[in-house]
C-alpha positions as CSV (number, residue, x, y, z in Angstrom):
1,M,0.0,0.0,0.0
2,N,2.8,2.5,1.0
3,D,4.6,1.8,-2.3
4,T,1.5,2.6,-4.3
5,L,0.8,5.8,-2.4
6,N,4.4,7.0,-2.7
7,E,4.4,6.3,-6.5
8,Q,1.2,8.4,-6.9
9,A,2.7,11.3,-4.9
10,D,6.0,11.1,-6.9
11,Q,4.1,11.3,-10.2
12,S,2.2,14.3,-9.0
13,I,5.3,16.2,-7.9
14,R,7.2,15.1,-11.1
15,Q,4.4,16.5,-13.3
16,N,4.4,19.8,-11.4
17,L,8.2,20.1,-11.8
18,W,7.6,19.6,-15.6
19,W,5.1,22.5,-15.6
20,L,7.5,24.6,-13.5
21,M,10.3,23.9,-16.0
22,I,8.0,24.9,-19.0
23,L,6.9,28.1,-17.2
24,R,10.5,29.0,-16.4
25,N,11.5,28.5,-20.1
26,L,8.8,30.8,-21.3
27,I,9.7,33.5,-18.7
28,L,13.3,33.2,-19.5
29,G,12.6,33.5,-23.2
30,G,10.6,36.7,-22.5
31,I,13.3,38.2,-20.3
32,T,15.9,37.4,-22.9
33,C,13.9,39.2,-25.6
34,V,13.3,42.2,-23.4
35,L,17.0,42.4,-22.5
36,L,18.1,42.2,-26.1
37,L,15.6,45.0,-26.9
38,T,16.7,47.2,-24.0
39,L,20.5,46.7,-24.5
40,Y,20.9,46.8,-28.2
41,A,17.8,48.5,-29.6
42,L,17.1,51.2,-27.0
43,Q,20.8,51.2,-25.9
44,Y,20.1,51.3,-22.2
45,Q,23.4,51.2,-20.3
46,L,23.0,48.2,-18.0
47,P,25.6,45.8,-16.6
48,T,25.6,43.4,-19.5
49,V,28.0,40.7,-18.3
50,P,26.2,40.0,-14.9
51,L,22.8,40.0,-16.5
52,W,23.7,37.6,-19.2
53,T,25.6,35.4,-16.7
54,I,22.4,35.2,-14.6
55,I,20.2,34.3,-17.5
56,A,22.6,31.8,-18.8
57,S,22.8,30.2,-15.4
58,L,19.1,29.8,-15.2
59,W,19.0,28.3,-18.7
60,I,21.7,25.8,-17.6
61,I,19.7,24.9,-14.5
62,N,16.6,24.3,-16.5
63,S,18.5,22.1,-18.9
64,I,19.8,20.1,-15.9
65,S,16.3,19.8,-14.7
66,W,15.2,18.4,-18.0
67,F,17.8,15.7,-18.0
68,R,17.1,14.9,-14.4
69,L,13.4,14.3,-15.2
70,Q,14.4,11.8,-17.8
71,K,15.7,9.6,-15.0
72,N,13.4,7.5,-12.9
73,Y,14.5,9.0,-9.6
74,P,11.8,10.0,-7.1
75,V,10.9,13.7,-7.0
76,V,10.1,15.0,-3.5
77,E,8.5,18.2,-2.3
78,V,11.8,19.6,-1.0
79,E,13.4,19.4,-4.5
80,L,10.4,21.2,-6.0
81,F,10.7,23.9,-3.3
82,L,14.4,24.2,-4.0
83,H,13.7,24.9,-7.7
84,L,11.3,27.7,-6.6
85,I,14.0,29.2,-4.3
86,I,16.4,29.1,-7.3
87,D,13.8,31.1,-9.2
88,V,13.6,33.6,-6.4
89,I,17.3,34.0,-6.3
90,G,17.4,34.5,-10.1
91,I,14.7,37.2,-9.8
92,T,16.6,38.9,-7.0
93,A,19.9,38.9,-8.9
94,L,18.2,40.3,-12.1
95,L,16.5,43.0,-10.1
96,Y,19.7,43.9,-8.2
97,Y,21.3,45.0,-11.4
98,T,18.2,46.7,-12.9
99,G,17.2,49.2,-10.2
100,G,16.1,46.9,-7.3
101,A,12.6,47.5,-5.8
102,A,12.2,50.4,-8.2
103,N,12.1,48.1,-11.2
104,P,8.5,48.0,-12.7
105,V,8.5,44.2,-12.6
106,A,9.6,43.8,-9.0
107,W,6.2,42.1,-8.3
108,F,7.6,39.0,-10.1
109,F,8.3,37.7,-6.5
110,L,4.6,36.8,-6.4
111,V,4.9,34.2,-9.1
112,P,6.9,31.6,-7.1
113,L,4.8,32.5,-4.0
114,I,1.6,31.7,-5.9
115,I,3.0,28.5,-7.2
116,T,4.2,27.4,-3.8
117,A,0.8,28.1,-2.2
118,T,-0.9,26.1,-5.0
119,I,1.1,22.9,-5.1
120,L,3.0,22.6,-1.8
121,P,1.9,22.2,1.8
122,Q,1.3,25.3,3.9
123,D,4.7,25.2,5.7
124,Y,6.5,25.7,2.4
125,T,4.2,28.7,1.6
126,W,5.2,30.5,4.8
127,Y,8.9,29.7,4.1
128,M,8.5,31.3,0.7
129,V,6.7,34.3,2.2
130,G,9.7,34.9,4.4
131,I,12.3,34.3,1.7
132,T,10.6,36.6,-0.8
133,S,10.0,39.3,1.8
134,I,13.7,39.2,2.8
135,C,14.8,39.5,-0.8
136,Y,12.4,42.3,-1.6
137,T,13.6,44.2,1.5
138,L,17.3,43.8,0.6
139,L,16.6,45.1,-2.8
140,I,15.3,48.3,-1.4
141,L,18.5,48.7,0.6
142,Y,21.0,47.3,-1.9
143,H,20.8,47.6,-5.6
144,I,22.5,49.2,-8.6
145,P,20.3,52.1,-9.7
146,L,19.1,52.4,-13.3
147,P,21.3,54.8,-15.3
148,D,20.1,58.4,-15.4
149,Y,18.2,59.1,-18.6
150,Y,19.9,62.4,-19.4
151,D,23.4,60.8,-19.1
152,M,22.3,58.0,-21.4
153,A,20.8,60.5,-23.9
154,A,24.0,62.4,-24.1
155,E,26.0,59.3,-24.9
156,S,23.4,57.6,-27.1
157,T,24.2,56.8,-30.7
158,L,20.6,56.6,-31.7
159,P,19.1,59.1,-34.1
160,A,18.1,62.4,-32.4
161,P,14.3,62.0,-33.1
162,M,14.3,58.6,-31.3
163,V,16.1,60.1,-28.3
164,A,13.5,62.8,-28.2
165,L,10.8,60.2,-28.3
166,Q,12.4,58.4,-25.4
167,H,12.5,61.7,-23.4
168,K,8.9,62.4,-24.1
169,Y,7.5,59.0,-23.3
170,I,9.9,57.8,-20.6
171,H,7.2,57.7,-17.9
172,D,4.7,56.1,-20.3
173,L,7.3,53.5,-21.1
174,Y,7.7,52.7,-17.4
175,V,3.9,52.2,-17.1
176,L,3.8,50.2,-20.3
177,I,6.5,47.8,-19.0
178,M,4.4,47.3,-15.8
179,W,1.2,46.7,-17.8
180,G,2.8,44.3,-20.3
181,G,4.7,42.4,-17.6
182,Y,1.5,42.0,-15.6
183,L,-0.5,40.7,-18.6
184,V,2.2,38.2,-19.6
185,V,2.8,36.8,-16.1
186,A,-0.9,36.8,-15.3
187,T,-1.6,34.7,-18.4
188,F,1.3,32.3,-17.6
189,V,0.3,32.0,-14.0
190,A,-3.4,31.5,-14.7
191,Y,-2.7,28.7,-17.2
192,F,0.2,26.9,-15.4
193,V,-1.2,27.2,-11.9
194,V,-4.5,25.7,-13.0
195,E,-2.7,22.8,-14.7
196,M,-0.6,22.3,-11.5
197,S,-3.7,22.4,-9.4
198,R,-5.4,19.9,-11.7
199,T,-2.4,17.6,-11.3
200,I,-2.7,17.8,-7.5
201,K,-6.4,17.0,-7.7
202,E,-5.8,14.0,-10.0
203,S,-3.1,12.8,-7.7
204,D,-5.4,13.1,-4.7
205,H,-8.1,11.2,-6.5
206,K,-5.7,8.4,-7.4
207,L,-4.4,8.3,-3.8
208,A,-7.9,8.0,-2.5
209,L,-8.6,5.1,-4.9
210,A,-5.4,3.4,-3.9
211,R,-6.3,3.7,-0.2
212,E,-9.8,2.3,-0.9
213,Q,-8.3,-0.6,-2.8
214,A,-5.8,-1.3,-0.1
215,L,-8.5,-1.3,2.6
216,R,-10.6,-3.6,0.4
217,N,-7.7,-6.0,0.0
218,E,-7.3,-6.1,3.8
219,R,-10.9,-6.9,4.2
220,L,-10.6,-9.6,1.6
221,I,-7.6,-11.2,3.3
222,A,-9.5,-11.1,6.7
223,M,-12.6,-12.7,5.1
224,G,-10.5,-15.3,3.3
225,T,-8.8,-16.2,6.5
226,L,-12.1,-16.5,8.3
227,A,-13.6,-18.6,5.4
228,A,-10.6,-21.0,5.5
229,S,-11.0,-21.3,9.3
230,A,-14.7,-21.9,9.1
231,A,-14.3,-24.5,6.4
232,H,-11.7,-26.3,8.6
233,E,-14.0,-26.1,11.6
234,M,-17.0,-27.4,9.7
235,G,-15.1,-30.3,8.2
236,T,-15.3,-32.6,11.2
237,P,-19.0,-32.2,12.0
238,L,-19.9,-32.5,8.3
239,G,-17.8,-35.7,8.1
240,T,-19.7,-37.1,11.2
241,M,-23.0,-36.2,9.6
242,A,-22.0,-37.9,6.3
243,I,-21.1,-41.1,8.2
244,L,-24.3,-41.1,10.2
245,A,-26.4,-40.4,7.1
246,G,-24.7,-43.3,5.2
247,E,-25.3,-45.7,8.1
248,L,-28.9,-44.7,8.4
249,E,-29.3,-45.1,4.7
250,R,-28.0,-48.6,4.8
251,E,-29.9,-49.4,8.0
252,Y,-33.3,-48.3,6.7
253,T,-33.3,-49.8,3.2
254,L,-35.7,-48.8,0.4
255,D,-37.8,-51.9,1.0
256,Q,-38.1,-51.5,4.7
257,N,-38.9,-47.8,5.0
258,P,-38.9,-46.1,1.6
259,D,-39.9,-42.7,2.9
260,L,-37.1,-42.5,5.5
261,H,-34.6,-44.0,3.1
262,Q,-35.3,-41.3,0.6
263,K,-34.9,-38.7,3.2
264,M,-31.5,-40.1,4.2
265,V,-30.4,-40.1,0.6
266,I,-31.3,-36.5,0.2
267,M,-29.5,-35.7,3.5
268,R,-26.3,-37.5,2.5
269,E,-26.3,-35.8,-0.9
270,Q,-26.7,-32.3,0.7
271,V,-24.0,-33.1,3.2
272,D,-21.7,-34.2,0.4
273,R,-22.5,-31.0,-1.5
274,C,-21.6,-28.9,1.7
275,K,-18.3,-30.9,2.1
276,T,-17.4,-30.1,-1.6
277,A,-18.2,-26.4,-1.2
278,F,-16.2,-26.1,2.1
279,S,-13.3,-28.0,0.6
280,A,-13.2,-25.6,-2.4
281,M,-13.5,-22.7,0.0
282,S,-10.6,-23.9,2.1
283,E,-8.4,-24.4,-0.9
284,S,-9.1,-21.1,-2.5
285,A,-9.9,-18.7,0.4
286,G,-8.1,-15.5,-0.2
287,E,-7.0,-16.5,-3.7
288,L,-8.9,-13.9,-5.8
289,R,-6.7,-14.1,-8.8
290,A,-6.9,-15.6,-12.3
291,V,-5.1,-18.8,-13.1
292,S,-2.3,-18.0,-15.5
293,G,-2.9,-19.0,-19.1
294,R,-6.4,-20.5,-18.6
295,V,-8.8,-18.9,-21.2
296,M,-12.2,-19.9,-22.5
297,N,-14.4,-18.9,-25.4
298,I,-16.9,-16.4,-23.9
299,K,-20.0,-18.0,-25.4
300,A,-19.0,-21.5,-24.2
301,Y,-18.1,-20.1,-20.8
302,L,-21.4,-18.3,-20.2
303,D,-23.4,-21.2,-21.6
304,E,-21.7,-23.6,-19.1
305,V,-22.1,-21.2,-16.1
306,T,-25.8,-20.7,-16.7
307,Q,-26.5,-24.3,-17.4
308,N,-24.7,-25.5,-14.2
309,W,-26.5,-22.8,-12.2
310,L,-29.9,-23.8,-13.6
311,A,-29.2,-27.4,-12.7
312,N,-29.2,-26.4,-9.1
313,R,-31.8,-23.6,-9.2
314,K,-35.1,-24.5,-10.7
315,I,-36.0,-21.1,-12.1
316,V,-39.1,-21.0,-14.4
317,G,-38.6,-17.6,-16.0
318,F,-34.9,-17.4,-16.8
319,H,-34.3,-15.5,-20.0
320,Y,-30.8,-16.0,-21.4
321,Q,-29.4,-14.2,-24.3
322,A,-25.7,-14.1,-25.5
323,S,-24.5,-12.6,-28.8
324,G,-21.8,-10.5,-30.2
325,S,-19.1,-10.2,-32.8
326,E,-17.8,-13.3,-34.5
327,P,-15.7,-15.1,-33.8
328,S,-16.5,-14.7,-30.1
329,P,-13.5,-13.6,-28.0
330,N,-11.9,-15.3,-25.1
331,I,-11.7,-14.3,-21.4
332,I,-9.9,-15.5,-18.4
333,A,-12.2,-18.1,-16.9
334,D,-11.1,-18.2,-13.3
335,H,-13.3,-20.2,-10.9
336,T,-13.7,-17.1,-8.7
337,L,-15.3,-15.3,-11.7
338,T,-17.8,-18.2,-11.9
339,H,-18.6,-17.9,-8.3
340,A,-19.1,-14.1,-8.7
341,L,-21.6,-14.6,-11.5
342,I,-23.4,-17.4,-9.6
343,N,-23.6,-15.1,-6.5
344,V,-25.3,-12.4,-8.6
345,L,-27.7,-15.0,-10.1
346,D,-28.5,-16.4,-6.7
347,N,-29.2,-13.0,-5.3
348,A,-31.6,-12.3,-8.2
349,A,-33.2,-15.7,-7.8
350,D,-33.8,-15.1,-4.1
351,V,-35.9,-12.0,-4.7
352,S,-37.3,-12.8,-8.1
353,P,-37.6,-16.6,-8.6
354,K,-40.1,-16.3,-11.5
355,W,-38.2,-13.8,-13.7
356,I,-34.5,-13.3,-14.3
357,H,-33.0,-11.8,-17.4
358,F,-29.4,-12.6,-18.3
359,E,-28.0,-10.7,-21.4
360,A,-24.4,-10.8,-22.6
361,S,-22.9,-9.0,-25.5
362,W,-19.3,-8.6,-26.6
363,S,-16.8,-7.0,-28.9
364,A,-13.3,-7.9,-29.7
365,E,-12.1,-6.0,-26.6
366,Q,-14.8,-6.2,-24.0
367,V,-17.7,-8.3,-22.6
368,N,-20.8,-6.7,-21.3
369,I,-23.1,-8.7,-19.0
370,E,-26.4,-7.5,-17.6
371,I,-28.4,-9.4,-15.0
372,S,-31.8,-8.0,-14.0
373,D,-34.8,-9.2,-11.9
374,R,-38.2,-8.0,-10.9
375,G,-37.6,-7.9,-7.2
376,P,-37.8,-4.9,-4.9
377,G,-34.5,-3.6,-6.2
378,F,-31.6,-2.1,-4.1
379,P,-32.5,0.4,-1.4
380,K,-31.8,3.9,-2.6
381,S,-30.0,4.8,0.7
382,I,-27.2,2.3,0.0
383,V,-27.2,1.8,-3.7
384,E,-24.2,4.1,-4.2
385,T,-22.0,2.4,-1.7
386,L,-23.3,-1.2,-2.1
387,G,-20.5,-3.6,-3.0
388,N,-17.7,-1.2,-1.8
389,E,-17.7,-2.8,1.6
390,P,-19.4,-5.7,3.4
391,T,-22.9,-4.5,4.3
392,K,-26.1,-6.3,5.0
393,S,-28.3,-5.3,2.1
394,N,-31.1,-7.7,2.8
395,K,-32.2,-10.5,5.1
396,L,-29.9,-13.0,3.4
397,G,-26.8,-10.8,4.0
398,M,-25.9,-10.5,0.2
399,G,-24.0,-7.3,0.9
400,V,-20.9,-9.5,1.6
401,G,-21.5,-11.5,-1.6
402,L,-21.7,-8.3,-3.6
403,F,-18.5,-7.0,-1.9
404,L,-16.6,-10.2,-3.0
405,T,-18.2,-10.0,-6.4
406,R,-17.0,-6.5,-7.0
407,A,-13.5,-7.4,-5.7
408,I,-13.2,-10.4,-8.0
409,I,-14.3,-8.6,-11.1
410,E,-12.1,-5.6,-10.4
411,R,-9.1,-8.0,-9.8
412,L,-9.8,-9.4,-13.3
413,G,-9.6,-5.9,-14.8
414,G,-13.4,-5.5,-15.1
415,S,-16.0,-3.2,-13.5
416,I,-19.5,-3.6,-12.0
417,H,-22.3,-1.2,-11.7
418,L,-25.2,-1.9,-9.3
419,G,-28.4,-0.1,-9.8
420,N,-32.2,-0.4,-10.3
421,A,-34.0,-0.8,-13.6
422,T,-36.4,1.9,-14.7
423,D,-39.3,-0.5,-14.7
424,G,-38.5,-2.0,-11.3
425,G,-36.1,-4.6,-9.9
426,A,-32.3,-4.6,-9.6
427,C,-30.0,-4.4,-12.5
428,I,-26.3,-5.3,-12.4
429,Q,-24.0,-4.5,-15.3
430,I,-20.7,-6.2,-15.5
431,E,-17.8,-5.3,-17.9
432,L,-14.9,-7.7,-18.4
433,P,-11.9,-7.4,-20.7
434,T,-11.2,-10.0,-23.3
435,V,-7.8,-11.7,-23.8
436,H,-6.0,-12.5,-27.0
437,V,-4.2,-15.8,-27.2
438,Q,-2.4,-17.7,-30.0
439,Q,-3.4,-21.1,-28.8
440,P,-7.0,-22.5,-29.1
441,A,-9.2,-21.4,-26.2
442,V,-10.5,-24.0,-23.7
443,H,-14.2,-24.7,-24.1
444,T,-15.0,-26.6,-20.9
445,S,-14.5,-26.6,-17.2
446,A,-15.7,-23.1,-16.2
447,T,-15.9,-24.0,-12.5
């Protein structure tokens, strides 16, 4: 269970690191373009070497991150947080050489803070608040001021009309940079933060399913152990009853007491049937898996299951229909699947002995089975959770049977839906995957 949960968490953090790397690439690309425009088109006198060194370093870090994600090493929350700290350091270094807190894009510190608050636990968010606050405060105190415009204009090699335009619109340019930077970053953050948040939600959903499956497996193990123990405990009294029934059958012959003899025969047969069922339970308790390589033609398998079931349950109104693509595909015919189908049929027969509808259809990839009856149906209060855990859904306690049925079908790669038909009665829909084999499929021995 822990391995599954850790794997799901790792996938979520890994995916978010991918998104962070893509966002960093886009922002670095934008900063590179702005810097090229500022230094070489507008000829602003900025410390070129430090700025290009910082940008090149961030590009190198992003390249290392890309190669790191190609390896199947776990990605943890601390690593993702360290990447965000690197981004904060990069922003701080760039702002230090471009006016500090007076730079119109100083609010870039909010980007790593928003991402941290979205994808990491609350403790990391407060750490990021502290780190960005310290960096912003230091930039107020320590920074290299932007060069004076009049000094740059005197030394500029640009045409005089362009220098005049710069002087006229210098304030508007400052506001324009703030506006454009906000729009670009807001768009990036809106898109990538939503994607990161979606990744977190998907991971939480998968983790919840994994926990649910783990708890279900624990229940199955406990029930399998209990079943094996019960089968062992019942073996001795059933053996004693079988011996006594046999002796009474021989003592009271058919000629002497035909009525009692017939009853003894029935009792012995039923005891033998119980012994066989408990023996199978003891051997297979807890073994809810398919036997490797054992496949059957779906049509032959369903025919045999329904015929064997009808031999033991005298149902008058049993409507059976099985059809689909030809040639009919194969499925894994495990004995637990047979027990699951029989359990559903028994449940239907108990509440609707005069009418049961069994319909099966298939394609090359999937088998669909629908079993419906005309009984009272499932109670609306438990229909959504029925089969997810052992519950007593009726007087016969079939909630446990449906729980085991769901577990068996899901173990075989299928799914089951429990509901009520529109015209009354319960309706159970089962989906099973087909298998593709080279050797001829087995056509007998479904149980």
